C-alpha positions in Angstrom: -61.7 65.9 -62.6 -63.4 64.0 -59.8 -60.1 62.5 -58.5 -58.6 66.0 -58.7 -61.4 67.5 -56.6 -61.2 64.5 -54.2 -57.5 65.1 -53.7 -58.1 68.8 -52.8 -60.9 67.8 -50.5 -58.5 65.6 -48.5 -55.9 68.4 -48.4 -58.5 70.8 -47.2 -59.8 68.4 -44.6 -56.3 68.1 -43.3 -56.1 71.9 -43.2 -59.3 72.0 -41.1 -57.8 69.4 -38.7 -54.6 71.4 -38.4 -56.4 74.7 -37.8 -58.4 73.0 -35.1 -55.3 71.7 -33.4 -53.5 75.0 -33.6 -56.6 77.0 -32.8 -56.3 79.3 -35.8 -58.4 80.5 -38.7 -59.3 78.0 -41.4 -57.2 78.8 -44.5 -58.0 77.5 -48.0 -56.2 78.4 -51.2 -58.9 79.3 -53.8 -59.0 80.4 -57.4 -61.6 81.6 -59.9 -63.1 83.7 -57.1 -66.1 84.8 -59.2 -67.1 81.2 -59.6 -66.4 80.4 -55.9 -68.6 83.2 -54.6 -71.3 82.5 -57.1 -71.3 78.9 -55.8 -71.6 80.2 -52.2 -74.6 82.3 -53.3 -76.3 79.3 -55.0 -75.8 77.1 -52.0 -77.3 79.8 -49.7 -74.1 80.0 -47.6 -74.1 82.7 -44.9 -70.8 84.6 -45.2 -69.2 88.0 -45.8 -65.8 89.4 -46.7 -64.7 91.5 -43.7 -62.4 94.2 -45.3 -60.2 95.5 -48.1 -62.9 94.7 -50.6 -61.9 97.5 -52.9 -58.5 95.8 -53.4 -60.2 92.6 -54.3 -58.7 90.7 -57.4 -61.0 91.1 -60.4 -59.8 88.4 -62.6 -57.5 85.3 -62.7 -54.5 87.3 -63.7 -54.9 89.5 -60.6 -55.5 86.4 -58.5 -52.1 85.1 -59.4 -50.4 88.4 -58.3 -52.5 88.9 -55.2 -50.3 88.5 -52.1 -52.7 89.4 -49.3 -55.3 87.1 -47.7 -59.0 87.6 -47.8 -60.8 87.3 -44.4 -64.3 85.9 -44.2 -66.9 85.7 -41.5 -69.1 82.6 -41.8 -71.9 80.9 -39.9 -70.7 77.9 -37.9 -72.9 75.5 -39.9 -71.2 76.5 -43.2 -67.7 75.0 -42.6 -68.3 71.7 -44.5 -70.0 73.4 -47.5 -67.2 75.9 -47.8 -64.6 73.1 -47.6 -66.4 71.3 -50.4 -66.7 74.4 -52.7 -63.1 75.5 -51.9 -61.9 72.0 -53.0 -63.8 72.4 -56.3 -62.1 75.8 -56.9 -58.4 75.5 -55.9 -56.1 78.4 -56.7 -53.5 80.8 -55.4 -55.5 83.2 -53.2 -55.2 82.8 -49.4 -58.8 82.8 -48.0 -59.2 82.7 -44.2 -62.5 81.8 -42.6 -63.7 82.7 -39.0 -67.0 81.4 -37.7 -69.4 83.6 -35.7 -69.1 81.6 -32.4 -65.6 80.4 -32.8 -66.2 76.8 -33.9 -63.0 74.7 -33.7 -60.7 75.3 -36.6 -62.2 78.8 -37.4 -60.9 80.8 -34.4 -58.4 83.6 -33.6 -56.0 81.7 -31.3 -58.9 79.7 -29.8 -61.3 82.7 -29.5 -64.1 84.0 -31.7 -62.6 86.6 -34.1 -65.3 89.0 -33.0 -67.6 88.6 -30.0 -70.5 86.4 -31.4 -73.1 89.0 -30.6 -71.2 91.5 -32.8 -70.5 88.9 -35.5 -74.2 88.2 -35.6 -74.9 91.9 -36.0 -72.3 92.0 -38.9 -74.0 89.1 -40.6 -77.5 90.4 -40.1 -76.6 93.6 -41.9 -74.5 92.3 -44.7 -75.0 93.7 -48.3 -74.6 92.0 -51.6 -71.9 93.7 -53.6 -72.6 94.0 -57.4 -69.2 92.4 -58.0 -70.7 89.1 -56.8 -70.0 88.7 -53.0 -71.3 89.8 -49.6 -69.7 92.5 -47.5 -70.7 94.4 -44.4 -72.9 97.5 -44.5 -71.0 100.8 -44.6 -71.4 101.4 -40.9 -70.5 97.8 -39.9 -67.5 97.7 -42.2 -66.2 100.8 -40.4 -66.9 99.4 -37.0 -65.4 96.0 -37.7 -62.3 97.5 -39.2 -61.9 99.8 -36.2 -62.2 96.8 -33.9 -59.6 95.0 -36.0 -57.2 98.0 -35.7 -57.6 98.3 -31.9 -57.7 94.7 -30.7 -56.2 92.6 -33.5 -53.5 94.8 -35.0 -52.7 97.2 -32.2 -49.4 99.0 -32.7 -48.8 97.0 -35.9 -51.4 99.3 -37.6 -48.9 102.1 -37.5 -51.4 104.3 -35.7 -50.4 106.2 -32.6 -51.6 104.4 -29.4 -52.6 107.4 -27.3 -50.3 106.2 -24.6 -46.8 107.6 -24.1 -45.2 104.3 -23.5 -46.6 102.6 -26.6 -45.0 103.5 -30.0 -46.5 102.3 -33.2 -44.9 100.3 -35.9 -43.1 102.9 -38.2 -43.6 100.8 -41.4 -46.9 99.0 -41.3 -47.6 96.5 -44.1 -50.7 98.4 -45.2 -52.0 102.0 -45.0 -54.5 101.4 -42.2 -54.9 105.1 -41.4 -56.0 105.8 -45.0 -58.5 102.9 -45.0 -59.9 104.0 -41.6 -60.5 107.5 -42.9 -62.1 106.2 -46.1 -64.5 103.8 -44.4 -65.4 106.5 -41.8 -66.3 108.9 -44.7 -68.5 106.2 -46.3 -70.3 105.6 -43.0 -70.8 109.3 -42.4 -68.7 109.2 -39.3 -66.4 112.1 -38.6 -62.8 111.0 -37.9 -60.2 113.5 -36.9 -56.7 113.6 -38.3 -55.4 113.6 -34.8 -56.0 109.9 -34.6 -55.0 107.3 -32.0 -56.0 103.8 -31.1 -57.3 105.0 -27.8 -59.6 107.4 -29.6 -60.8 104.6 -31.8 -61.5 102.5 -28.7 -63.6 105.3 -27.2 -65.4 105.7 -30.5 -66.2 102.0 -30.5 -67.6 102.4 -26.9 -70.1 104.9 -28.2 -71.3 102.4 -30.7 -71.2 99.5 -28.1 -68.5 97.8 -30.3 -65.6 98.0 -27.9 -64.0 94.8 -26.6 -65.3 94.1 -23.1 -62.8 94.4 -20.3 -63.4 90.8 -19.2 -62.5 89.6 -22.7 -59.4 91.9 -22.9 -57.9 90.3 -19.8 -58.3 86.8 -21.5 -57.4 87.9 -25.1 -54.7 85.6 -26.4 -52.7 88.3 -28.1 -51.7 90.5 -25.2 -50.0 93.2 -27.3 -48.8 96.5 -25.7 -51.9 98.5 -26.6 -54.3 96.0 -25.0 -52.1 95.9 -21.9 -52.3 99.6 -21.5 -56.0 99.6 -22.0 -56.4 97.0 -19.3 -54.1 98.9 -17.0 -56.1 102.2 -17.5 -59.5 100.5 -17.0 -58.4 98.9 -13.8 -56.9 102.1 -12.5 -60.0 104.1 -13.2 -62.2 101.5 -11.4 -59.8 100.4 -8.6 -62.1 101.4 -5.8 -65.2 99.5 -7.0 -63.0 96.5 -8.0 -61.6 96.4 -4.5 -65.2 96.2 -3.1 -66.2 93.6 -5.7 -63.4 91.3 -4.6 -66.0 90.2 -2.0 -68.9 89.5 -4.5 -69.8 87.0 -7.1 -72.7 87.0 -9.6 -74.3 83.8 -10.8 -76.3 83.9 -14.0 -79.0 81.3 -14.8 -79.1 80.6 -18.5 -81.9 79.8 -21.0 -81.6 76.1 -20.5 -82.3 76.4 -16.8 -85.8 76.8 -17.9 -88.1 75.6 -15.1 -89.0 76.8 -11.6 -87.7 73.5 -10.3 -84.3 73.9 -11.9 -84.0 77.5 -10.7 -84.9 76.6 -7.1 -82.3 73.8 -7.0 -79.6 76.1 -8.4 -80.4 78.9 -5.9 -80.5 76.4 -3.0 -77.1 75.1 -3.9 -75.7 78.6 -4.3 -76.9 79.4 -0.7 -74.6 76.6 0.6 -71.6 78.7 -0.2 -72.7 82.3 -0.7 -75.0 84.9 0.9 -77.5 85.9 -1.8 -78.0 89.7 -1.9 -80.5 90.0 -4.7 -82.1 87.9 -7.5 -83.0 89.8 -10.7 -84.9 88.4 -13.6 -83.4 90.1 -16.6 -85.7 92.3 -18.8 -85.1 92.8 -22.5 -82.6 95.6 -22.1 -80.6 93.9 -19.4 -80.4 90.7 -21.3 -79.1 92.5 -24.4 -76.5 94.3 -22.2 -75.4 90.9 -20.7 -75.2 89.4 -24.2 -73.0 92.2 -25.4 -70.8 93.2 -22.4 -70.3 90.0 -20.4 -68.6 86.6 -21.1 -66.7 88.5 -23.8 -70.0 88.7 -25.8 -69.9 84.9 -26.2 -73.1 83.1 -24.9 -72.9 80.4 -27.6 -72.3 76.8 -26.7 -70.6 74.1 -28.9 -73.4 71.6 -28.3 -76.1 74.0 -29.3 -74.6 75.9 -32.3 -76.7 78.8 -30.9 -77.1 81.2 -28.1 -77.8 80.0 -24.6 -78.4 83.4 -23.1 -78.8 84.9 -19.6 -82.2 84.9 -17.8 -81.6 85.5 -14.1 -78.8 87.3 -12.2 -78.0 86.3 -8.6 -75.9 88.8 -6.7 -73.9 87.1 -3.9 -71.5 88.0 -1.2 -68.6 85.6 -0.8 -68.1 83.6 2.4 -65.1 84.7 4.5 -63.7 81.2 4.3 -63.8 79.3 1.0 -65.3 75.8 1.2 -63.7 72.5 0.0 -62.5 72.1 -3.5 -64.5 69.9 -6.0 -63.5 66.3 -5.2 -62.3 65.7 -8.8 -60.0 68.7 -9.0 -56.7 69.6 -7.3 -55.7 73.3 -6.8 -53.1 72.9 -9.5 -55.7 71.6 -11.9 -58.0 74.4 -11.0 -55.4 77.1 -11.6 -54.6 75.5 -15.0 -58.2 75.3 -16.2 -59.4 78.5 -14.6 -56.4 80.9 -14.6 -58.6 84.0 -13.9 -60.5 82.4 -11.0 -60.2 84.3 -7.7 -62.6 82.3 -5.5 -62.8 78.5 -5.7 -66.3 78.5 -4.2 -67.5 79.6 -7.7 -66.9 76.1 -8.8 -70.1 75.1 -7.1 -71.5 75.8 -10.6 -70.0 72.5 -11.6 -72.0 70.7 -8.9 -75.1 72.6 -9.8 -74.8 71.6 -13.4 -74.2 67.9 -12.5 -77.2 67.9 -10.2 -79.5 69.3 -12.9 -78.3 66.8 -15.5 -79.0 64.0 -13.0 -82.5 65.2 -12.6 -83.0 65.5 -16.4 -80.8 62.8 -18.0 -82.2 63.5 -21.4 -80.5 66.9 -21.2 -76.9 65.7 -20.9 -75.5 68.8 -22.4 -77.3 71.4 -20.3 -75.1 74.4 -19.2 -77.7 76.1 -17.0 -75.4 78.5 -15.1 -72.6 81.0 -15.5 -70.6 82.6 -12.7 -68.1 85.5 -12.5 -64.5 84.5 -12.0 -63.2 87.7 -10.4 -64.0 91.3 -9.6 -63.6 92.5 -13.3 -66.2 89.9 -14.4 -68.5 90.9 -11.6 -68.2 94.6 -12.5 -69.1 93.8 -16.1 -72.3 92.0 -15.0 -73.3 94.7 -12.6 -73.0 97.3 -15.3 -75.1 95.1 -17.6 -77.9 95.4 -15.0 -78.2 99.0 -16.1 -78.9 100.2 -12.6 -76.1 102.5 -11.3 -77.7 102.5 -7.8 -76.9 98.8 -7.3 -73.2 99.6 -6.7 -74.2 101.6 -3.6 -75.8 98.5 -2.1 -72.5 96.6 -2.1 -70.0 97.4 0.7 
């Protein structure tokens, strides 16, 4: 039995390595699900099953016939425990695992499956199902499923897009419309029969669960519905985006945590930019930044936790960009930063290097974030929750 488990552990370790290389979700093949989920509970593993829980196989016979996969959200730290328990319970059911912050091997094409701030909200509100596993609350199951329809599935859901040029898949592999209506009823949210992905997107905005525009532009699966959303957002904001082409926002983060570090960062920013305003974020602004900027991802690999925003520095760009970082060619910059509009922003690399030199015991400090383009800058300005600030920029 031990050699059998050891063999499966090797196979699953290889699967983890492959999913890391391919930047996909981690997939294990698991059986005796009741035993597996009971083991997760006994180990105190933080997880939940994301959707379709009513279709869940109830016994070993149903497991053999179950053709779908089961999608899980897990905490980053749980990967090794889940690998161990999956190896002890091999079987026919495809189980996919996505981590909250997008740890290597548990991502959606290299990105967190949900923005980490939303993933954390999902996990914090999970419920224990009497059948022996964790699932989202009724509201969060509806919101997470709606997010899945809009941004993961798109037209493959079979739901009308709301755009004339986008036609849905006529024969979707599941009845997503019916499931959406059912989950909406359970969450006491009124959903009209005249449904479209664009209306779902607007509904998600009301609940602050929509995909931020800066993340949309970087999303690896640029399906037709997302392309139309981006196009519409840019068209609606074209005037302000044109103005913001001339501005950059630097954001000092939680690990830039002394007056000395702040002063050095600000001084180095002044070498390339004209500082318009420095704003120390209050609770509400910080929360808006965490949700609506950087694609909702303020986690760092070295930390396995949030390194959030603390200070926003609004800057006007110089008319002429300064020299490139000595270690980077323009070709290398374009490859690494495909959305970057102003190479002066890369002063953040020099700032980070300087702060590490001053504090060699903090070799993994990130300290600073900067907007790559006018879309990113618009997202940050909106997160300041002060509509009058746009009027100051010309």
